[in-house]
PLY file of the C-alpha trace (Angstrom):
ply
format ascii 1.0
element vertex 75
property float x
property float y
property float z
element edge 74
property int vertex1
property int vertex2
end_header
-15.97 -1.50 -12.43
-15.34 -4.72 -10.57
-11.88 -5.96 -9.76
-11.65 -8.15 -12.45
-12.08 -5.86 -15.25
-9.54 -3.64 -13.55
-7.28 -6.34 -13.47
-7.79 -7.43 -17.23
-7.17 -3.60 -17.97
-4.06 -3.55 -15.99
-2.74 -6.47 -17.61
-3.37 -4.96 -21.35
-1.55 -1.87 -20.18
1.28 -3.81 -18.83
1.54 -6.00 -22.21
1.75 -2.82 -24.08
4.79 -1.88 -21.87
2.86 1.09 -20.17
2.96 0.98 -16.26
1.36 4.16 -15.66
-2.08 4.27 -15.02
-4.48 5.22 -12.53
-7.98 4.44 -11.14
-9.91 7.01 -9.22
-13.73 6.81 -8.12
-15.69 10.01 -8.52
-16.89 10.12 -4.97
-13.29 10.25 -3.48
-13.06 13.34 -1.13
-9.31 13.27 -0.38
-7.44 16.61 0.14
-4.00 16.70 -1.46
-3.12 19.31 0.62
-2.72 16.64 3.74
-0.49 13.79 3.29
-2.41 11.65 5.62
-5.54 11.75 3.32
-3.83 9.73 0.52
-1.31 7.74 2.74
-2.98 4.61 4.10
-0.50 3.30 6.51
1.50 4.64 9.42
5.00 5.36 9.88
7.69 2.88 10.76
8.19 4.31 14.03
4.25 3.78 14.63
4.55 0.09 14.10
5.38 -0.61 17.94
1.99 1.39 18.93
-0.58 -0.62 16.47
-2.84 -3.30 17.99
-3.14 -5.23 14.58
-0.64 -5.61 11.62
-1.35 -7.78 8.48
1.69 -8.32 6.23
0.89 -9.81 3.27
3.46 -11.32 0.57
6.72 -9.76 2.22
9.31 -11.09 4.22
10.42 -8.20 6.53
13.52 -10.10 7.51
15.09 -9.74 4.01
13.19 -6.90 2.61
12.86 -4.42 5.42
15.02 -5.06 8.30
14.47 -1.72 10.08
10.89 -2.61 10.02
11.53 -6.18 11.16
13.35 -4.92 14.27
10.47 -2.57 15.33
8.01 -5.43 14.66
10.30 -7.72 17.29
10.39 -4.79 19.60
6.90 -4.59 19.71
6.12 -8.31 20.43
0 1
1 2
2 3
3 4
4 5
5 6
6 7
7 8
8 9
9 10
10 11
11 12
12 13
13 14
14 15
15 16
16 17
17 18
18 19
19 20
20 21
21 22
22 23
23 24
24 25
25 26
26 27
27 28
28 29
29 30
30 31
31 32
32 33
33 34
34 35
35 36
36 37
37 38
38 39
39 40
40 41
41 42
42 43
43 44
44 45
45 46
46 47
47 48
48 49
49 50
50 51
51 52
52 53
53 54
54 55
55 56
56 57
57 58
58 59
59 60
60 61
61 62
62 63
63 64
64 65
65 66
66 67
67 68
68 69
69 70
70 71
71 72
72 73
73 74
């Protein structure tokens, strides 16, 4: 299914006041036993060690001051 169809389906569910939906691929090989298998980001402490960071649609100074302090410390 393409992204446009998934977005349309999400909008339908939201209009029906249903916020609980999930999309999975049949070929996903994720182990639910290992948290790192399904968490796609690093810890806040790992921010200082990253090579590249992309923050989209967020003002870390207002929304996440601890993370903002780590970012400033790393630069």
